[in-house]
N, C-alpha and C positions, 0 to 999 in steps of 0.2 A: 376796178372800174370795168374791166373787160367782161366780167361775169354779170355785173349789173346791167351792162349794155345788152348782153345776150338775153337776160331775163326780161328786159323791156321789149325786146324784139319778139320774144315768145308771147308776152302779154298782148302785144299788138295783134299777133296771129290769132290768139284765142278770142280776143275781143271782136275781131272781124268775123270769126266763125259764129260766135254767139249772136252778134248783131244781125248777120245774114239770116240765121235760123229764126231769130226773134222777129225779123221783118216779115218772114213767111207767115208767122202766126199773129201778125199785126202787133207785136210787142218788141219794138227795137230797144236797144240799150240807150237810155237817156244820157246825153252828153258824150256819146261815143266819138263824135268828130273832135271834140275838145280833148278827150283823153288820148286819142290817136295822135293829135298834134303834140301834146306834151310828151308822150312816149317817144315819138319820132325825134323830137328835139334832143331828148336825153340819150337816145341811141347814138346819134351822131356825135354829140359832145363827149360822151364817155368813151367812144371808140377811137376818137382822134388821138389821144396820147398813146394808146396801145399800138395803133397803126404806125405812128411815128417811131415808136420803140423798135418795132420789128422791120422798119423801113419798108412798109407796105404801100407807100404812096406811089402813084404812077409818075415816072420821070421820063423825059425825052432826052436821051443822051447819045444820040447818033453821032453828033459832031464832037461832043465832049469826050467820048471814048477814045478818039484819035489823038487827044492832047496828052502831053507828058503828065506823070503822076503829080508832080508839084503844082502844075497849073490847075489840074482837076481839084486838088485839095484847096487851092485858093478860091476857085469858083464855088466849091461846096461851102467853104467858110463864109464867103460873101453872101450867098443865098441864105445861109443859116442866120447871119447877123440881121439881114433884112426881115426874115421870118420872126426873129426874136423881137425886133422893133414893132412889127405889125401886131404880134400877139400880146405884147406889153400894152399897146394902145387899146386893142380890142378887149383885153381882160379888164383894164381900168375902166373903160367906157361901159362894159357890161355890168360891172359892180356899181358904177354910178347910176346906171339905168335901173338896176334892181332896187337900189336904195330909194330912188325917186318913186318907183312903183309901190314900194313898201310904205312910204310916207303918205302916198295919195290914197292908199287902201284899194287900189285897182284889183278887181277880181274877174274871173272868166265869166262870159255871158250866161251860160246855162247852169253850170255847176257851182258857180260862185267860189271857185277855187282861187286862192291868192296867187297870182301869176309870178310874183316876185320870188316865190320859192323855186320855181323852175329856173328863173334868171340867175339866182344865186348858185344853183347847181351847175348851170352852164359856165358861170364865172369861175367856179372852183375847177371844173374840168379844163378850162382854158389856162388857168394858172398852173396846173400840173403840166400841161403841154408846154407852156412857157419855160418851166423849170427843166423839162427834158431837152428843149432846144438849147438852153443855156449850158447844160451838161455836155451836150454834143459840141458846142462851140469851144468849151474849155478843153475837151478831148482833142479836137482838131488842132487847136493852137499848140498843145503839147506834142502832137505828132509832127506838125510843121517844124517846131523847134528841134525835135530829135532828128529830123531829116536833114538838117543843115550840115 
């Protein structure tokens, strides 16, 4: 997913360059705005699980750093459980929305691309993210039990 995310980012860069040059010659890329939106969506969705895996999210832990290890572990576990609940809900709703879009036959305005394809892709990425959060929760519980 990390490699696909990077490939989408490179595609965005190339599309922007081609579109800018094309506009100079009065031949812009048709549907470039839609394509950029689709690619940007996939970049974020596919990078999210990897960013979580390497713990690359920004955290404000000025106060938390001063707390004992066990308290920090409990706070970390609590925020992970809340994140798990949130992304379970988001994944479920994204899948439901993708299904609704699929059944309605909704397509993008210019390219007539079926938008549900992107939505199912985002749903899959969020599901992977959900699984990573679940793995971290189980790991945290094992560490808390071992620390007793």
